[in-house]
C-alpha positions, -999 to +999 in steps of 0.1 A: +287-098-799+291-067-819+257-056-808+266-064-770+298-046-772+280-015-789+255-012-759+281-017-732+300+014-747+269+035-747+258+030-712+260+058-687+286+053-658+258+051-630+222+051-642+193+064-622+181+028-614+213+021-598+210+051-577+176+040-566+189+004-558+219+021-539+195+040-518+177+007-511+208-013-502+219+010-476+185+005-458+188-031-461+222-031-442+205-023-412+178-052-411+178-071-379+192-106-381+180-134-357+207-159-368+237-169-346+270-156-360+279-191-373+248-195-394+251-170-420+252-186-456+231-156-469+231-118-460+199-102-447+203-076-477+204-107-503+167-118-489+156-083-490+170-075-525+158-110-538+122-106-525+123-070-542+134-084-574+103-105-575+080-074-571+101-052-593+100-075-624+063-086-614+077-121-619+071-148-592+095-172-611+119-145-612+144-161-586+140-196-600+154-185-634+181-166-617+195-194-600+195-216-632+211-189-648+238-186-623+244-222-622+250-220-660+267-186-667+282-178-634+261-146-630+224-136-631+203-105-634+195-109-596+233-099-591+239-074-621+205-056-615+197-056-581+230-064-563+221-099-548+253-118-537+239-151-535+201-160-539+186-177-509+157-201-515+123-191-514+118-207-479+150-191-466+137-155-476+106-161-460+124-171-428+149-145-427+125-117-435+098-127-412+115-112-383+119-076-400+091-052-394+083-030-424+094+002-407+130-007-415+123+002-452+100+029-449+129+055-448+133+046-485+098+060-494+111+093-474+143+094-492+128+088-527+102+119-519+133+137-509+148+130-542+117+139-564+115+173-544+152+182-547+147+174-586+122+201-588+096+171-603+073+175-572+061+207-584+040+194-611+018+175-586+011+205-567-026+214-569-051+238-550-029+268-535+003+250-543-009+222-518+004+184-524-026+164-523-021+131-502-051+107-509-055+082-480-073+047-482-076+013-467-070-019-487-074-055-478-047-076-493-049-112-476-080-134-467-083-168-453-103-190-431-073-210-421-039-192-423-036-165-397-010-151-376-006-128-344-009-097-365-042-108-383-075-091-381-106-114-379-143-115-383-169-140-377-187-152-405-224-161-404-215-199-408-199-195-372-161-196-387-135-171-383-122-152-413-085-137-409-074-110-431-046-082-436-055-047-444-034-014-445-037+024-451-020+034-486-012+073-487-002+085-521+005+118-536-018+125-565-026+152-591-052+156-613-027+167-637-008+137-637-017+099-641+013+090-618+011+087-581+039+086-555+033+062-529+042+070-493+050+045-463+018+024-456+006+019-423-007-016-413-038-023-395-023-047-368-032-053-331-017-028-308+000-037-277-019-024-246-052-023-267-079-045-260-101-034-291-092-049-326-071-022-346-090-006-376-082+014-408-093+044-386-068+039-361-043+031-386-048+064-404-044+082-371-013+066-364+002+072-399-008+112-394+012+112-361+040+096-376+046+113-407+024+147-402+051+168-390+078+156-415+054+162-443+038+193-432+066+215-445+057+203-481+021+221-478-001+192-477-038+186-479-051+154-471-079+137-488-098+109-477-136+094-478-164+097-452-145+072-427-120+100-422-144+129-417-147+129-381-134+151-354-104+129-338-089+126-374-095+161-385-082+175-350-049+153-355-045+167-389-047+201-379-027+196-351+000+180-373-003+213-394-020+195-423-050+207-445-077+184-455-107+179-479-126+148-468-160+135-481-188+144-460-220+123-462-254+132-449-261+100-432-230+102-410-230+139-403-267+145-393-258+178-372-237+194-399-267+188-422-293+202-400-273+236-399-274+239-436-312+237-437-332+269-444-301+287-453-298+304-487-263+287-492-237+308-515-239+293-549-216+291-579-227+278-615-202+269-641-208+253-677-184+236-702-186+218-732-171+184-728-170+175-766-201+159-765-225+181-746-229+207-720-219+200-684-235+223-657-216+222-623-232+236-594-214+245-562-229+253-530-209+262-497-208+275-460-181+283-438-178+273-401-205+245-397-201+221-369-186+187-376-206+169-349-231+176-320-219+194-288-201+227-278-167+210-284-174+205-319-150+212-345-162+241-370-154+233-407-161+246-439-184+225-464-191+226-499-211+206-524-208+199-560-234+186-586-227+181-621-257+177-646-265+174-681-286+195-701-316+169-700-310+170-658-293+140-656-269+139-628-235+129-636-217+134-604-225+146-569-207+147-536-199+169-507-170+177-489-157+192-452-125+210-455-103+235-432-097+257-465-117+290-463-140+286-490-152+316-515-170+321-548-135+320-564-119+290-551-148+264-544-144+250-579-107+246-575-114+229-540-139+205-554-114+195-582-089+187-556-116+169-535-125+148-565-088+138-570-093+113-541-104+085-565-070+079-578-059+064-544-083+037-554-079+036-592-043+046-598-030+028-567-049+003-549-063-009-582-031-009-600-014-030-571-043-054-573-049-059-608-020-045-632+008-072-622+017-066-588-007-091-574-014-073-540-037-097-527-016-129-537-004-146-506+034-145-515+042-158-477+022-151-446+051-159-418+045-160-383+055-123-373+061-096-399+063-111-432+025-105-441+035-067-439+070-067-452+060-083-484+033-059-494+059-031-484+084-044-507+056-046-533+045-010-528+082-001-528+086-017-562+055+003-575+074+033-560+106+025-580+086+022-613+072+057-609+106+070-600+116+057-634+085+073-648+099+104-636+138+103-638+148+076-666+146+090-702+151+054-717+121+040-695+098+069-706+108+062-744+102+029-741+069+032-724+058+055-747+064+031-775+050-001-760+013-003-758+010-009-722+028-013-688+019-050-690+034-054-726+070-040-707+069-064-680+060-090-701+091-084-721+111-078-691+102-112-675+111-129-708+146-112-713+158-117-680+150-153-681+174-160-711+198-130-714+222-117-685+226-079-685+254-059-672+229-033-656+196-019-659+209+006-685+222-022-707+188-040-705+170-006-716+193-002-745+189-037-757+151-032-755+152+002-773+175-013-800+153-043-807+125-016-812+147+002-836+146+036-814+176+058-813+182+073-780+194+105-773+193+126-738+166+148-752+143+120-765+121+124-738 
């Protein structure tokens, strides 16, 4: 009891996590509700917060434990940590949220980014010419030969059966200087009204650029993407929205561009560095103002290539990019570094969401309307909130430094919230620090 009282006395009045949750709760008040007025045992916000709690704690059984805790103790961590008034059943949550398009929670991503910008912490992510790098990639997160809804994409298999799947484009702010990524609103690949053709990643990327381009362009943005995006319609859309780009540009899909490079003595820059084991030689070649495609209306882009080799001639890395940034001997290496940062959307974002506890590919509920896109949005939002804690919460940072992995932290979180009811997130972190024998001061980080 003395320990509990001590911890409660040392908690701040309003911790960072509470501010993030309050931000989210304000958005949830605006969720559409399909129910008639007489049948409202549970609030829509409770359904949204309950689902979010599952993803935030990375515990599919979180709500089951909290219902039991509430019955025995009169309160639960769903209430004290996330602000849930009354926990709906899993089926009730799915039924209530199926009517909610993910666009209703997308503003939380933007408000979170505003918070990071105002704090000055966004500056650490700036890269080439003080640009923020937004890496964009597609990810498939649901797959079934039987379960499907009106928003599913489909493909015919060789055995004649139809395979149904869901996918989305996941833009994130990346930097070669940080292991953190900042998730931005995802764009889902879904059938579009008035379009006969099936939706695709390329079309979803263009929708995202049209929706968010002008909003983010004030931040000075360079978009990174693979060869799928390196085509004139997307490049023109980016330029129209005042966005820069560095996009992978492969010879097999850009024959006209590479024909223009033939027979030219390309400007070349060579640098060498010792990586601790052996010398690496980086060779950069480039050419400005080359056509991206055939035809008189072809967009002129600037092309560069990087090849990294070992002293014995072995090629360690080779890739080429198209950009709207003007290339010189002085900046080609920095451009290449920015272009290569694109891999973080696959490794630090998509791979993390799939394999590091978020279980993005797990079917938490498919629904008939929007559930199959809303739940992944909440999952990605939970990942964003974890990033916010990495950036803002000193106690969270201290804990993460003293625990062996992210997995260990969430294993502990699941166990503790199953057995102990905490007053707040601050109380929970203080309890964990005390258990590790760590003394927290505001300059601990």
